[in-house]
C-alpha positions, 0 to 999 in steps of 0.5 A: 386146205381152205384159206380166207384172205382179207384185203384192205388195200390194193397192194394186199392183192399183190402180197397174196396173189402168188401164194393164192395161185400156188394153193389153188393149183395144189387143190386148196380153196381160196376166198378173198374178202375186200373193200372196194378201195382204188383198184382192189376189185380190178386186180382181183378180177384180173387175177381171176380170184373169187372174192366177196366185195364189202363195199366202199371204205369209210373216210371220216373218223366216225365212219371208220369207227362204224366201219370197224363194226360193220366190216367185222360183221361181214367178215364174220358172216363170210367166214361162218359160211366158208369155214376156212382152215386158216385166215390171213391178211394185213387188216383187222377185220379178218383177225377179229372174225377168225378169233370169234370162230377159234380159227388160226389167223396170220397177220402181215405187218409193215406199217406199224400204225399202232392204232390199228395194231392195238385193235387186231393184236389181241385176235390174231395168232401171229404177226409176221414182220420184217427184221428191219428195226421197228417197234416190238409187237410182243410175244406174237411177233415173228420176224423174217428177213425181207419186205412185204413187197418181195412177195410179188417183186422178187426176181423169182415172182416178177419180170418187167415187160418192156412192152409197157414203153409202147403203151406209154408212148415212151421211146426206149431211152426217153427219161420218165418220172412217175408221181404218186399222190395219195388220198390222205384218208387213212387213219394214220394220215389225219393231221399230216401236212400235205403238199398243196395243189399249187406246189404240186403244179409247180413241181410238175412244171419243173419236172416236165422240163427234164423228163416225161411226167406220169401221175398216179393218184388215189383221188381225182386229179384237178383240171390242170394235172389231168393231162398227166394221169397214168392211164394203164391197166392196174396190173401193169403198174410195176412194169411202169415203175421198173422202167421209170427213171425216177419215182416221186410220191407220197405213197410209201408202198409204191416207194418201196416197190421201186426199191425192190425194182431198182428204180430211184425213189423219192418219198415225201411224207411226214410219216416215218416208215421203217421199211423206207428208213432201212431202204435209204440208210442201209441200201441207198435205194430211197431218198426221204423228204418230210415235205415237198420243198427241195424235192425238185432239186433232188430229182434234177440231180438224180435225173442228171446222174450218169448211169444212175439206173446201173448204180441202183441195180447194184444196190438192189442186188445187195439188198436182195441177197439179204432178203427172202422170197416171201411167197415161198416162206409164207407157203411153207408157214401155212403148209406146216402150221403151227409147227412152222411158227416154232421152227421160226422162233427156235432157228431164224437161220433156217430162212437162208433156204428161202433166199 
């Protein structure tokens, strides 16, 4: 089998890396296409995958419109040469290229940014989504019990390495907080209210009084905050999150990753994210704020809560007991395609064997 996987965000590398390794070990060919966004290239290099780099993504509205045409053309050229059996991704360019070549295309969706969904939905074969409450995506949607982050953070797929504490210079029982700042350049970010530099600096100053502070940022940090920059190899970020006392950030993916790892997470963003909503309401794993006001007070409260991580671990176990190992499910879907789609529609309870 030949798989073509398109990467639109560094997290997508994690979504598919275990699946790709399983298929490669079985003798299949796997090729990635990617934009040079953040650490996507470093991750692909670290995991030893073959890929084609389409260059930097565009940030302006006009640039994004041009990018839709340009990156789709490049995806089509690569697909013509590679001749995949199945294409899959969490972005739109590969879907259009697969449709033009009359190849099956499997989409993963968890952001429900409808301006993007409407672009790729006519061209994809199936859209796989979690079973948490979210907008109906039509007849192509098939739901599974799980979150995309469990493709790489399910206990069968990931065990945190405590050696990261030495790399960070953190003592075994020392509390530390990870802050995440996003670039606010995604199409769904336009018009959103973000925290000002002053608000961020004041928050960091307060948090520093009760814990070590590390900052992960999509954009370059301004001078006063540079000393807090989290300087680690990109593939070690989940070790950092697993042992953190608390995560605070604008990025939904990292907040959800913390929920999968049992690390308390505060998500700050006016955008409503369906995965975060369920992880907060059903499991108590995340705390959501639309803006930065009140976040530091909540952080202090959590950091001063005795046995917080132990309580979080219990909530995490409840969540895991109800979710599938997504990598195992995806491998089964692809190996048995297209019959697997019919089975998922006819008998949703079959997923129990992947828990």
